[in-house]
C-alpha positions in Angstrom: -182.9 -81.3 -54.4 -179.8 -81.8 -52.6 -177.8 -81.2 -55.0 -178.6 -77.4 -55.2 -175.9 -75.0 -53.6 -179.3 -73.4 -51.4 -177.4 -71.1 -49.1 -175.4 -69.6 -52.5 -179.2 -69.4 -54.3 -180.6 -67.6 -51.2 -177.6 -65.5 -51.1 -177.8 -64.8 -54.9 -181.6 -64.0 -54.6 -182.1 -62.2 -51.4 -179.3 -60.5 -51.8 -178.0 -60.3 -55.7 -181.2 -59.6 -56.6 -182.9 -58.3 -53.8 -185.5 -60.3 -53.6 -188.3 -61.0 -51.0 -188.0 -63.8 -48.9 -191.9 -64.8 -50.8 -190.9 -64.3 -54.3 -188.0 -66.1 -54.0 -189.2 -69.4 -52.9 -191.9 -69.0 -55.3 -189.6 -69.5 -57.7 -188.1 -72.7 -59.5 -184.2 -73.7 -59.9 -184.6 -73.1 -63.2 -186.1 -69.8 -62.8 -183.8 -68.7 -60.7 -181.3 -69.6 -62.5 -182.5 -67.7 -65.9 -182.6 -64.6 -63.6 -179.1 -64.9 -62.3 -177.9 -65.2 -65.8 -176.4 -68.4 -65.9 -178.7 -70.0 -69.3 -176.4 -68.5 -71.8 -175.6 -71.1 -74.6 -178.6 -73.5 -73.0 -180.3 -75.8 -75.5 -183.9 -75.1 -75.2 -187.1 -78.2 -74.3 -187.1 -80.4 -77.0 -189.7 -82.5 -78.1 -188.9 -85.7 -76.7 -187.7 -83.8 -73.4 -191.0 -82.2 -72.9 -192.7 -85.6 -73.9 -190.3 -86.8 -70.9 -191.7 -84.3 -68.3 -195.2 -85.1 -69.2 -194.5 -88.5 -68.0 -192.5 -87.4 -65.6 -194.8 -85.0 -64.0 -198.6 -85.1 -65.6 -201.4 -82.8 -65.1 -203.7 -85.7 -63.6 -203.4 -88.5 -62.8 -205.8 -92.1 -64.0 -209.2 -92.2 -61.9 -209.1 -95.1 -59.8 -211.9 -97.3 -60.4 -211.7 -99.6 -57.7 -211.8 -102.6 -60.3 -208.2 -103.8 -59.5 
């Protein structure tokens, strides 16, 4: 996540939104983005986007059966 402006995000969350640090660090970048009101006009996630996320971040991994 090196492309994020962490100092700017921290200033926005901790100063502008007056969040406690633990609340700030529990947020995902998109949640913070939404709280800052920066999501106007952003399209919602469609089916193909959801499927891509599910492939990238599966809920469970395939069990290792030790057959290979």
